[in-house]
C-alpha positions in Angstrom: 0.1 0.0 0.0 1.3 3.4 -1.0 -0.3 6.6 0.0 0.6 10.0 -1.2 -0.5 13.7 -0.7 -1.8 14.4 -4.2 -3.7 12.5 -6.9 -1.0 13.2 -9.5 1.7 11.8 -7.2 -0.4 8.6 -6.6 -0.9 8.1 -10.4 2.9 8.7 -11.0 4.0 6.4 -8.2 1.6 3.6 -9.4 2.9 3.8 -12.9 6.5 3.6 -11.6 5.7 0.7 -9.5 3.8 -1.2 -12.2 6.8 -0.7 -14.8 9.4 -1.6 -12.2 8.7 -5.3 -11.7 6.1 -8.0 -12.2 3.5 -6.8 -9.9 -0.4 -6.4 -10.4 -2.1 -3.2 -9.3 -5.1 -4.1 -7.3 -6.8 -0.8 -6.5 -6.2 2.9 -7.0 -8.1 5.4 -4.9 -7.8 9.0 -5.9 -9.1 12.0 -3.8 -12.6 10.9 -3.0 -13.2 11.6 0.6 -9.6 11.7 1.5 -8.8 15.4 1.0 -7.0 15.0 -2.4 -4.9 12.4 -1.3 -4.5 9.0 -2.9 -3.3 5.4 -2.4 -2.9 2.2 -4.4 -2.5 -1.3 -3.6 -0.7 -4.0 -5.5 0.2 -7.7 -5.2 2.9 -10.1 -6.5 5.9 -12.2 -5.4 7.2 -10.6 -2.3 10.8 -9.6 -3.8 8.9 -7.9 -6.8 6.5 -6.0 -4.4 9.4 -4.8 -2.2 11.3 -3.6 -5.3 8.2 -1.9 -6.7 7.3 -0.2 -3.3 10.9 1.1 -3.0 10.9 2.6 -6.5 7.5 4.2 -5.9 8.6 5.5 -2.5 11.8 7.1 -3.8 9.7 8.9 -6.5 7.1 10.2 -4.0 9.7 11.1 -1.4 11.9 13.2 -3.8 8.7 15.2 -4.6 7.7 15.6 -0.9 4.5 13.8 -1.4 4.8 10.4 0.3 2.7 9.6 3.4 3.2 6.0 4.0 4.5 2.7 2.4 3.4 -0.5 3.9 4.3 -4.0 2.6 2.2 -6.9 4.0 3.8 -10.2 3.5 1.4 -13.0 2.9 -1.8 -11.1 4.0 -4.9 -12.9 5.2 -7.7 -13.3 2.5 -10.0 -10.9 4.6 -7.3 -8.2 4.5 -6.9 -8.6 0.6 -10.7 -8.3 0.3 -10.8 -5.0 2.2 -7.9 -3.6 0.3 -9.4 -4.4 -3.1 
């Protein structure tokens, strides 16, 4: 899960993550009810997820738009349902 301060930075970070490794974007939430912020979730093999998260984090951090990055290894099905 990667959360940023702006819609544009969320889209950019999601694009970077998707192009960095073999991951699957699960959900992108933009601005609605969260004050212009955005987040996205993705899944894949743990090493790929970690690499994609690091790349997206670097991009958002450099622009001052990063709020949080969380990697959940092997999440429970209920967690996956809520995030999707």
